[in-house]
N, CA, C and O atoms as a GROMACS GRO file, in nm:
protein
  476
    1MET      N    1   0.793  -0.617   2.207
    1MET     CA    2   0.698  -0.515   2.315
    1MET      C    3   0.526  -0.536   2.320
    1MET      O    4   0.471  -0.590   2.224
    2LEU      N    5   0.473  -0.504   2.397
    2LEU     CA    6   0.327  -0.526   2.424
    2LEU      C    7   0.304  -0.414   2.499
    2LEU      O    8   0.387  -0.356   2.569
    3LEU      N    9   0.169  -0.378   2.481
    3LEU     CA   10   0.102  -0.235   2.531
    3LEU      C   11  -0.028  -0.278   2.627
    3LEU      O   12  -0.119  -0.273   2.545
    4ASP      N   13  -0.059  -0.298   2.694
    4ASP     CA   14  -0.204  -0.336   2.731
    4ASP      C   15  -0.247  -0.206   2.841
    4ASP      O   16  -0.179  -0.155   2.931
    5PHE      N   17  -0.370  -0.178   2.801
    5PHE     CA   18  -0.407  -0.069   2.906
    5PHE      C   19  -0.585  -0.054   2.903
    5PHE      O   20  -0.625  -0.098   2.796
    6ASP      N   21  -0.697  -0.005   2.988
    6ASP     CA   22  -0.770   0.039   2.963
    6ASP      C   23  -0.808   0.191   3.024
    6ASP      O   24  -0.782   0.258   3.124
    7LEU      N   25  -0.901   0.208   2.876
    7LEU     CA   26  -0.963   0.374   2.941
    7LEU      C   27  -1.146   0.359   2.974
    7LEU      O   28  -1.251   0.349   2.911
    8ILE      N   29  -1.093   0.366   3.129
    8ILE     CA   30  -1.195   0.412   3.173
    8ILE      C   31  -1.312   0.542   3.188
    8ILE      O   32  -1.262   0.651   3.161
    9HIS      N   33  -1.436   0.546   3.219
    9HIS     CA   34  -1.470   0.692   3.163
    9HIS      C   35  -1.410   0.817   3.068
    9HIS      O   36  -1.388   0.935   3.096
   10VAL      N   37  -1.396   0.756   2.969
   10VAL     CA   38  -1.368   0.866   2.901
   10VAL      C   39  -1.472   0.827   2.787
   10VAL      O   40  -1.543   0.726   2.782
   11GLU      N   41  -1.459   0.989   2.653
   11GLU     CA   42  -1.560   0.976   2.557
   11GLU      C   43  -1.518   0.933   2.510
   11GLU      O   44  -1.403   0.906   2.543
   12ALA      N   45  -1.575   0.881   2.379
   12ALA     CA   46  -1.542   0.832   2.245
   12ALA      C   47  -1.462   0.906   2.172
   12ALA      O   48  -1.347   0.864   2.157
   13PRO      N   49  -1.497   1.023   2.114
   13PRO     CA   50  -1.431   1.104   2.077
   13PRO      C   51  -1.279   1.109   2.093
   13PRO      O   52  -1.198   1.148   2.009
   14ILE      N   53  -1.254   1.056   2.230
   14ILE     CA   54  -1.092   1.127   2.284
   14ILE      C   55  -1.015   0.973   2.276
   14ILE      O   56  -0.899   0.940   2.253
   15ALA      N   57  -1.120   0.909   2.303
   15ALA     CA   58  -1.021   0.762   2.255
   15ALA      C   59  -1.042   0.737   2.144
   15ALA      O   60  -0.973   0.641   2.109
   16ASN      N   61  -1.105   0.774   2.065
   16ASN     CA   62  -1.017   0.768   1.959
   16ASN      C   63  -0.904   0.845   1.903
   16ASN      O   64  -0.810   0.792   1.844
   17ALA      N   65  -0.914   0.947   1.920
   17ALA     CA   66  -0.797   1.020   1.880
   17ALA      C   67  -0.725   0.975   1.910
   17ALA      O   68  -0.662   0.927   1.816
   18LEU      N   69  -0.646   0.934   2.091
   18LEU     CA   70  -0.570   0.833   2.149
   18LEU      C   71  -0.545   0.770   2.059
   18LEU      O   72  -0.431   0.786   2.015
   19ARG      N   73  -0.646   0.656   1.979
   19ARG     CA   74  -0.634   0.568   1.916
   19ARG      C   75  -0.561   0.601   1.781
   19ARG      O   76  -0.489   0.509   1.741
   20ARG      N   77  -0.563   0.672   1.730
   20ARG     CA   78  -0.531   0.735   1.602
   20ARG      C   79  -0.386   0.809   1.636
   20ARG      O   80  -0.322   0.800   1.531
   21VAL      N   81  -0.329   0.857   1.705
   21VAL     CA   82  -0.196   0.889   1.729
   21VAL      C   83  -0.100   0.775   1.787
   21VAL      O   84   0.007   0.741   1.736
   22LEU      N   85  -0.152   0.728   1.891
   22LEU     CA   86  -0.079   0.570   1.895
   22LEU      C   87  -0.077   0.512   1.777
   22LEU      O   88   0.043   0.523   1.752
   23LEU      N   89  -0.130   0.449   1.671
   23LEU     CA   90  -0.138   0.439   1.533
   23LEU      C   91  -0.047   0.518   1.438
   23LEU      O   92   0.009   0.488   1.333
   24ALA      N   93  -0.053   0.634   1.517
   24ALA     CA   94   0.051   0.711   1.349
   24ALA      C   95   0.221   0.758   1.431
   24ALA      O   96   0.315   0.830   1.398
   25GLU      N   97   0.199   0.693   1.518
   25GLU     CA   98   0.337   0.678   1.584
   25GLU      C   99   0.406   0.583   1.545
   25GLU      O  100   0.525   0.605   1.520
   26VAL      N  101   0.360   0.467   1.531
   26VAL     CA  102   0.445   0.346   1.509
   26VAL      C  103   0.482   0.375   1.341
   26VAL      O  104   0.424   0.415   1.240
   27PRO      N  105   0.626   0.324   1.386
   27PRO     CA  106   0.706   0.306   1.274
   27PRO      C  107   0.689   0.193   1.127
   27PRO      O  108   0.753   0.090   1.105
   28THR      N  109   0.598   0.247   1.059
   28THR     CA  110   0.632   0.126   0.968
   28THR      C  111   0.672   0.165   0.817
   28THR      O  112   0.724   0.275   0.798
   29MET      N  113   0.648   0.069   0.696
   29MET     CA  114   0.744   0.047   0.597
   29MET      C  115   0.624   0.019   0.518
   29MET      O  116   0.553  -0.080   0.539
   30ALA      N  117   0.597   0.127   0.407
   30ALA     CA  118   0.529   0.078   0.294
   30ALA      C  119   0.598   0.130   0.166
   30ALA      O  120   0.679   0.223   0.163
   31PHE      N  121   0.562   0.068   0.078
   31PHE     CA  122   0.536   0.095  -0.073
   31PHE      C  123   0.531   0.234  -0.112
   31PHE      O  124   0.416   0.273  -0.093
   32GLU      N  125   0.616   0.344  -0.166
   32GLU     CA  126   0.585   0.507  -0.157
   32GLU      C  127   0.587   0.512  -0.303
   32GLU      O  128   0.481   0.573  -0.320
   33LYS      N  129   0.632   0.492  -0.418
   33LYS     CA  130   0.582   0.450  -0.558
   33LYS      C  131   0.638   0.352  -0.596
   33LYS      O  132   0.739   0.286  -0.571
   34ILE      N  133   0.510   0.353  -0.697
   34ILE     CA  134   0.494   0.171  -0.772
   34ILE      C  135   0.484   0.219  -0.929
   34ILE      O  136   0.391   0.288  -0.969
   35TYR      N  137   0.581   0.178  -1.003
   35TYR     CA  138   0.597   0.209  -1.164
   35TYR      C  139   0.542   0.075  -1.195
   35TYR      O  140   0.566  -0.035  -1.146
   36LEU      N  141   0.476   0.108  -1.275
   36LEU     CA  142   0.383  -0.024  -1.358
   36LEU      C  143   0.465  -0.023  -1.475
   36LEU      O  144   0.481   0.094  -1.509
   37TYR      N  145   0.520  -0.098  -1.547
   37TYR     CA  146   0.549  -0.084  -1.674
   37TYR      C  147   0.463  -0.160  -1.801
   37TYR      O  148   0.486  -0.134  -1.919
   38GLN      N  149   0.373  -0.245  -1.760
   38GLN     CA  150   0.300  -0.305  -1.840
   38GLN      C  151   0.189  -0.375  -1.746
   38GLN      O  152   0.228  -0.462  -1.668
   39ASN      N  153   0.063  -0.342  -1.751
   39ASN     CA  154  -0.020  -0.408  -1.675
   39ASN      C  155  -0.139  -0.432  -1.777
   39ASN      O  156  -0.211  -0.341  -1.817
   40THR      N  157  -0.149  -0.529  -1.804
   40THR     CA  158  -0.271  -0.598  -1.852
   40THR      C  159  -0.380  -0.668  -1.811
   40THR      O  160  -0.445  -0.740  -1.887
   41SER      N  161  -0.408  -0.649  -1.680
   41SER     CA  162  -0.512  -0.676  -1.642
   41SER      C  163  -0.659  -0.594  -1.682
   41SER      O  164  -0.655  -0.517  -1.778
   42VAL      N  165  -0.780  -0.609  -1.613
   42VAL     CA  166  -0.840  -0.534  -1.624
   42VAL      C  167  -0.856  -0.445  -1.505
   42VAL      O  168  -0.946  -0.361  -1.498
   43ILE      N  169  -0.723  -0.476  -1.366
   43ILE     CA  170  -0.745  -0.363  -1.254
   43ILE      C  171  -0.668  -0.262  -1.358
   43ILE      O  172  -0.574  -0.280  -1.436
   44GLN      N  173  -0.760  -0.132  -1.321
   44GLN     CA  174  -0.683   0.008  -1.354
   44GLN      C  175  -0.503  -0.020  -1.249
   44GLN      O  176  -0.465  -0.095  -1.159
   45ASP      N  177  -0.439   0.098  -1.340
   45ASP     CA  178  -0.300   0.078  -1.315
   45ASP      C  179  -0.330   0.184  -1.139
   45ASP      O  180  -0.256   0.135  -1.053
   46GLU      N  181  -0.384   0.260  -1.101
   46GLU     CA  182  -0.420   0.348  -1.040
   46GLU      C  183  -0.463   0.241  -0.887
   46GLU      O  184  -0.389   0.233  -0.789
   47VAL      N  185  -0.534   0.202  -0.895
   47VAL     CA  186  -0.635   0.095  -0.851
   47VAL      C  187  -0.524  -0.005  -0.762
   47VAL      O  188  -0.530  -0.043  -0.645
   48LEU      N  189  -0.419  -0.032  -0.871
   48LEU     CA  190  -0.325  -0.156  -0.850
   48LEU      C  191  -0.249  -0.127  -0.770
   48LEU      O  192  -0.219  -0.216  -0.690
   49CYS      N  193  -0.163   0.053  -0.751
   49CYS     CA  194  -0.050   0.045  -0.752
   49CYS      C  195  -0.087   0.091  -0.592
   49CYS      O  196  -0.012   0.061  -0.499
   50HIS      N  197  -0.245   0.185  -0.569
   50HIS     CA  198  -0.306   0.160  -0.429
   50HIS      C  199  -0.301   0.045  -0.350
   50HIS      O  200  -0.282   0.047  -0.228
   51ARG      N  201  -0.322  -0.080  -0.432
   51ARG     CA  202  -0.352  -0.209  -0.302
   51ARG      C  203  -0.212  -0.294  -0.332
   51ARG      O  204  -0.200  -0.412  -0.297
   52LEU      N  205  -0.105  -0.216  -0.405
   52LEU     CA  206  -0.032  -0.263  -0.356
   52LEU      C  207   0.068  -0.200  -0.211
   52LEU      O  208   0.119  -0.267  -0.122
   53GLY      N  209   0.069  -0.058  -0.229
   53GLY     CA  210   0.069   0.053  -0.139
   53GLY      C  211   0.010   0.028   0.010
   53GLY      O  212   0.075   0.069   0.105
   54LEU      N  213  -0.123  -0.045   0.031
   54LEU     CA  214  -0.142  -0.120   0.128
   54LEU      C  215  -0.038  -0.281   0.176
   54LEU      O  216   0.047  -0.347   0.236
   55LEU      N  217  -0.090  -0.267   0.132
   55LEU     CA  218   0.022  -0.417   0.148
   55LEU      C  219   0.107  -0.419   0.265
   55LEU      O  220   0.189  -0.329   0.245
   56PRO      N  221   0.136  -0.488   0.407
   56PRO     CA  222   0.189  -0.449   0.527
   56PRO      C  223   0.335  -0.514   0.504
   56PRO      O  224   0.332  -0.632   0.465
   57ILE      N  225   0.419  -0.477   0.514
   57ILE     CA  226   0.560  -0.492   0.475
   57ILE      C  227   0.648  -0.533   0.593
   57ILE      O  228   0.726  -0.446   0.630
   58LYS      N  229   0.649  -0.648   0.658
   58LYS     CA  230   0.775  -0.679   0.772
   58LYS      C  231   0.882  -0.697   0.716
   58LYS      O  232   0.922  -0.764   0.622
   59ALA      N  233   0.940  -0.596   0.820
   59ALA     CA  234   1.086  -0.559   0.776
   59ALA      C  235   1.108  -0.403   0.912
   59ALA      O  236   1.041  -0.311   0.958
   60ASP      N  237   1.299  -0.484   0.926
   60ASP     CA  238   1.337  -0.346   1.022
   60ASP      C  239   1.369  -0.250   0.918
   60ASP      O  240   1.436  -0.262   0.816
   61PRO      N  241   1.310  -0.159   0.963
   61PRO     CA  242   1.380  -0.021   0.912
   61PRO      C  243   1.490   0.017   0.929
   61PRO      O  244   1.521   0.112   0.858
   62ARG      N  245   1.596  -0.036   1.025
   62ARG     CA  246   1.729   0.027   1.028
   62ARG      C  247   1.764  -0.072   1.001
   62ARG      O  248   1.804  -0.142   1.094
   63LYS      N  249   1.766  -0.130   0.865
   63LYS     CA  250   1.845  -0.221   0.796
   63LYS      C  251   1.836  -0.199   0.680
   63LYS      O  252   1.898  -0.270   0.600
   64PHE      N  253   1.752  -0.088   0.635
   64PHE     CA  254   1.734   0.003   0.497
   64PHE      C  255   1.834   0.146   0.480
   64PHE      O  256   1.858   0.231   0.565
   65LEU      N  257   1.858   0.142   0.414
   65LEU     CA  258   1.957   0.302   0.319
   65LEU      C  259   1.797   0.336   0.312
   65LEU      O  260   1.711   0.265   0.259
   66MET      N  261   1.773   0.486   0.393
   66MET     CA  262   1.675   0.541   0.346
   66MET      C  263   1.675   0.672   0.279
   66MET      O  264   1.713   0.768   0.346
   67PRO      N  265   1.642   0.689   0.168
   67PRO     CA  266   1.672   0.849   0.065
   67PRO      C  267   1.703   0.960   0.178
   67PRO      O  268   1.627   0.977   0.273
   68THR      N  269   1.831   1.038   0.159
   68THR     CA  270   1.786   1.177   0.258
   68THR      C  271   1.693   1.282   0.156
   68THR      O  272   1.600   1.357   0.185
   69GLU      N  273   1.755   1.256   0.032
   69GLU     CA  274   1.712   1.390  -0.068
   69GLU      C  275   1.609   1.322  -0.200
   69GLU      O  276   1.641   1.241  -0.287
   70LYS      N  277   1.471   1.392  -0.173
   70LYS     CA  278   1.419   1.377  -0.369
   70LYS      C  279   1.486   1.400  -0.522
   70LYS      O  280   1.513   1.510  -0.568
   71VAL      N  281   1.503   1.300  -0.574
   71VAL     CA  282   1.563   1.333  -0.726
   71VAL      C  283   1.446   1.426  -0.778
   71VAL      O  284   1.326   1.401  -0.790
   72ILE      N  285   1.511   1.528  -0.802
   72ILE     CA  286   1.455   1.636  -0.934
   72ILE      C  287   1.486   1.616  -1.076
   72ILE      O  288   1.592   1.586  -1.130
   73GLY      N  289   1.360   1.638  -1.129
   73GLY     CA  290   1.427   1.701  -1.291
   73GLY      C  291   1.287   1.685  -1.370
   73GLY      O  292   1.178   1.630  -1.359
   74ILE      N  293   1.379   1.792  -1.480
   74ILE     CA  294   1.269   1.838  -1.592
   74ILE      C  295   1.249   1.724  -1.658
   74ILE      O  296   1.336   1.640  -1.683
   75ASN      N  297   1.020   1.713  -1.716
   75ASN     CA  298   0.987   1.661  -1.821
   75ASN      C  299   1.000   1.736  -1.912
   75ASN      O  300   1.046   1.851  -1.906
   76GLU      N  301   0.941   1.649  -2.056
   76GLU     CA  302   0.984   1.664  -2.185
   76GLU      C  303   0.914   1.835  -2.231
   76GLU      O  304   0.940   1.902  -2.331
   77HIS      N  305   0.772   1.883  -2.054
   77HIS     CA  306   0.706   1.952  -2.109
   77HIS      C  307   0.789   2.081  -2.016
   77HIS      O  308   0.717   2.175  -1.981
   78GLY      N  309   0.930   2.086  -1.977
   78GLY     CA  310   0.990   2.196  -1.910
   78GLY      C  311   0.917   2.185  -1.747
   78GLY      O  312   0.972   2.246  -1.656
   79VAL      N  313   0.804   2.112  -1.721
   79VAL     CA  314   0.785   2.136  -1.582
   79VAL      C  315   0.864   2.035  -1.507
   79VAL      O  316   0.885   1.918  -1.539
   80ASP      N  317   0.911   2.112  -1.382
   80ASP     CA  318   1.013   2.000  -1.193
   80ASP      C  319   0.890   1.882  -1.227
   80ASP      O  320   0.784   1.879  -1.290
   81CYS      N  321   0.969   1.791  -1.149
   81CYS     CA  322   0.894   1.652  -1.161
   81CYS      C  323   0.960   1.550  -1.084
   81CYS      O  324   1.080   1.571  -1.102
   82GLU      N  325   0.950   1.479  -1.030
   82GLU     CA  326   1.019   1.347  -0.934
   82GLU      C  327   1.036   1.240  -1.092
   82GLU      O  328   0.947   1.174  -1.147
   83GLU      N  329   1.214   1.259  -1.141
   83GLU     CA  330   1.229   1.159  -1.207
   83GLU      C  331   1.223   1.001  -1.151
   83GLU      O  332   1.265   0.962  -1.042
   84GLU      N  333   1.162   0.924  -1.249
   84GLU     CA  334   1.157   0.764  -1.195
   84GLU      C  335   1.277   0.706  -1.211
   84GLU      O  336   1.345   0.696  -1.314
   85PRO      N  337   1.306   0.653  -1.062
   85PRO     CA  338   1.370   0.592  -0.978
   85PRO      C  339   1.520   0.477  -1.106
   85PRO      O  340   1.467   0.384  -1.167
   86GLN      N  341   1.625   0.489  -1.122
   86GLN     CA  342   1.719   0.413  -1.174
   86GLN      C  343   1.718   0.316  -1.055
   86GLN      O  344   1.709   0.351  -0.937
   87PRO      N  345   1.732   0.144  -1.118
   87PRO     CA  346   1.740   0.036  -1.015
   87PRO      C  347   1.863   0.082  -0.910
   87PRO      O  348   1.976   0.044  -0.941
   88ASP      N  349   1.851   0.145  -0.814
   88ASP     CA  350   1.949   0.112  -0.727
   88ASP      C  351   1.907   0.042  -0.629
   88ASP      O  352   1.803   0.075  -0.572
   89PRO      N  353   1.994  -0.089  -0.582
   89PRO     CA  354   1.952  -0.172  -0.492
   89PRO      C  355   1.950  -0.128  -0.323
   89PRO      O  356   1.917  -0.203  -0.231
   90THR      N  357   1.986  -0.011  -0.314
   90THR     CA  358   2.025   0.035  -0.154
   90THR      C  359   1.929   0.126  -0.178
   90THR      O  360   1.917   0.195  -0.078
   91ARG      N  361   1.818   0.175  -0.304
   91ARG     CA  362   1.754   0.285  -0.238
   91ARG      C  363   1.639   0.229  -0.347
   91ARG      O  364   1.573   0.329  -0.378
   92ASN      N  365   1.601   0.143  -0.399
   92ASN     CA  366   1.487   0.137  -0.506
   92ASN      C  367   1.454  -0.056  -0.432
   92ASN      O  368   1.542  -0.129  -0.387
   93LEU      N  369   1.326  -0.086  -0.441
   93LEU     CA  370   1.340  -0.276  -0.496
   93LEU      C  371   1.266  -0.237  -0.608
   93LEU      O  372   1.181  -0.149  -0.619
   94VAL      N  373   1.335  -0.354  -0.730
   94VAL     CA  374   1.267  -0.362  -0.777
   94VAL      C  375   1.246  -0.478  -0.882
   94VAL      O  376   1.342  -0.477  -0.959
   95PHE      N  377   1.183  -0.546  -0.903
   95PHE     CA  378   1.103  -0.689  -0.933
   95PHE      C  379   1.040  -0.712  -0.992
   95PHE      O  380   0.934  -0.663  -0.953
   96ASN      N  381   1.021  -0.785  -1.113
   96ASN     CA  382   0.927  -0.827  -1.223
   96ASN      C  383   0.815  -0.935  -1.145
   96ASN      O  384   0.826  -1.025  -1.062
   97ILE      N  385   0.714  -0.878  -1.213
   97ILE     CA  386   0.578  -1.039  -1.191
   97ILE      C  387   0.512  -1.064  -1.290
   97ILE      O  388   0.467  -0.967  -1.351
   98ASN      N  389   0.482  -1.202  -1.342
   98ASN     CA  390   0.434  -1.206  -1.454
   98ASN      C  391   0.306  -1.306  -1.416
   98ASN      O  392   0.342  -1.423  -1.403
   99VAL      N  393   0.176  -1.285  -1.398
   99VAL     CA  394   0.052  -1.337  -1.305
   99VAL      C  395  -0.024  -1.336  -1.419
   99VAL      O  396  -0.032  -1.247  -1.504
  100SER      N  397  -0.086  -1.457  -1.412
  100SER     CA  398  -0.174  -1.465  -1.556
  100SER      C  399  -0.287  -1.554  -1.504
  100SER      O  400  -0.276  -1.576  -1.384
  101ALA      N  401  -0.401  -1.614  -1.568
  101ALA     CA  402  -0.484  -1.683  -1.493
  101ALA      C  403  -0.544  -1.781  -1.536
  101ALA      O  404  -0.613  -1.753  -1.634
  102ILE      N  405  -0.548  -1.890  -1.503
  102ILE     CA  406  -0.550  -2.016  -1.534
  102ILE      C  407  -0.680  -2.129  -1.605
  102ILE      O  408  -0.688  -2.211  -1.696
  103PHE      N  409  -0.788  -2.058  -1.471
  103PHE     CA  410  -0.898  -2.080  -1.505
  103PHE      C  411  -0.953  -1.992  -1.619
  103PHE      O  412  -0.901  -1.880  -1.619
  104ARG      N  413  -1.030  -2.010  -1.700
  104ARG     CA  414  -1.160  -1.897  -1.740
  104ARG      C  415  -1.298  -1.925  -1.721
  104ARG      O  416  -1.384  -1.945  -1.806
  105HIS      N  417  -1.310  -1.922  -1.536
  105HIS     CA  418  -1.446  -1.935  -1.520
  105HIS      C  419  -1.469  -1.823  -1.398
  105HIS      O  420  -1.388  -1.787  -1.313
  106PHE      N  421  -1.576  -1.789  -1.416
  106PHE     CA  422  -1.612  -1.770  -1.292
  106PHE      C  423  -1.629  -1.784  -1.115
  106PHE      O  424  -1.746  -1.754  -1.091
  107LEU      N  425  -1.584  -1.805  -1.034
  107LEU     CA  426  -1.593  -1.865  -0.882
  107LEU      C  427  -1.689  -1.772  -0.791
  107LEU      O  428  -1.658  -1.668  -0.731
  108ALA      N  429  -1.821  -1.842  -0.799
  108ALA     CA  430  -1.929  -1.735  -0.702
  108ALA      C  431  -1.825  -1.733  -0.514
  108ALA      O  432  -1.756  -1.816  -0.454
  109LEU      N  433  -1.855  -1.643  -0.498
  109LEU     CA  434  -1.767  -1.645  -0.350
  109LEU      C  435  -1.898  -1.622  -0.248
  109LEU      O  436  -1.888  -1.645  -0.128
  110SER      N  437  -2.018  -1.576  -0.307
  110SER     CA  438  -2.117  -1.501  -0.232
  110SER      C  439  -2.225  -1.684  -0.222
  110SER      O  440  -2.164  -1.791  -0.227
  111PRO      N  441  -2.356  -1.678  -0.210
  111PRO     CA  442  -2.469  -1.791  -0.245
  111PRO      C  443  -2.502  -1.719  -0.356
  111PRO      O  444  -2.455  -1.613  -0.396
  112PRO      N  445  -2.594  -1.792  -0.402
  112PRO     CA  446  -2.617  -1.742  -0.517
  112PRO      C  447  -2.778  -1.708  -0.500
  112PRO      O  448  -2.851  -1.779  -0.432
  113LEU      N  449  -2.826  -1.584  -0.573
  113LEU     CA  450  -2.949  -1.450  -0.523
  113LEU      C  451  -3.042  -1.529  -0.561
  113LEU      O  452  -3.145  -1.462  -0.573
  114SER      N  453  -3.063  -1.657  -0.590
  114SER     CA  454  -3.226  -1.728  -0.532
  114SER      C  455  -3.257  -1.802  -0.446
  114SER      O  456  -3.356  -1.872  -0.427
  115LYS      N  457  -3.090  -1.770  -0.350
  115LYS     CA  458  -3.119  -1.873  -0.184
  115LYS      C  459  -3.148  -1.739  -0.108
  115LYS      O  460  -3.254  -1.755  -0.046
  116ILE      N  461  -3.116  -1.660  -0.095
  116ILE     CA  462  -3.144  -1.491  -0.023
  116ILE      C  463  -3.284  -1.436   0.013
  116ILE      O  464  -3.350  -1.357  -0.055
  117ARG      N  465  -3.314  -1.487   0.123
  117ARG     CA  466  -3.475  -1.456   0.134
  117ARG      C  467  -3.468  -1.305   0.234
  117ARG      O  468  -3.391  -1.261   0.321
  118LYS      N  469  -3.593  -1.258   0.167
  118LYS     CA  470  -3.621  -1.121   0.273
  118LYS      C  471  -3.701  -1.206   0.412
  118LYS      O  472  -3.767  -1.310   0.408
  119HIS      N  473  -3.669  -1.123   0.526
  119HIS     CA  474  -3.748  -1.076   0.624
  119HIS      C  475  -3.838  -1.015   0.665
  119HIS      O  476  -3.860  -1.012   0.786
   0.00000   0.00000   0.00000
């Protein structure tokens, strides 16, 4: 389904508000919780989890069983918290990734600073 329209003679803040509402109402799927068991990379756990949460997932939400309630437990300090989910294939996606670097040298993604000139 495709919708195409033009807003004419509309103030920019109103058009931006409409754009935000339209984007917010599009159903999406994303990783809600990510549990890392071992991260030996230079990227911090929080940054890595945040980046994984931003990945778009192309999936039909109607084909998934959505949880209806949260799992609440008490941690070792006696404080209520959400428990780590058990690997239930109808509610959780559990996978292992083993990634390592083959090359131990830097790859320049931008031109060297000596080539940059001020105008």
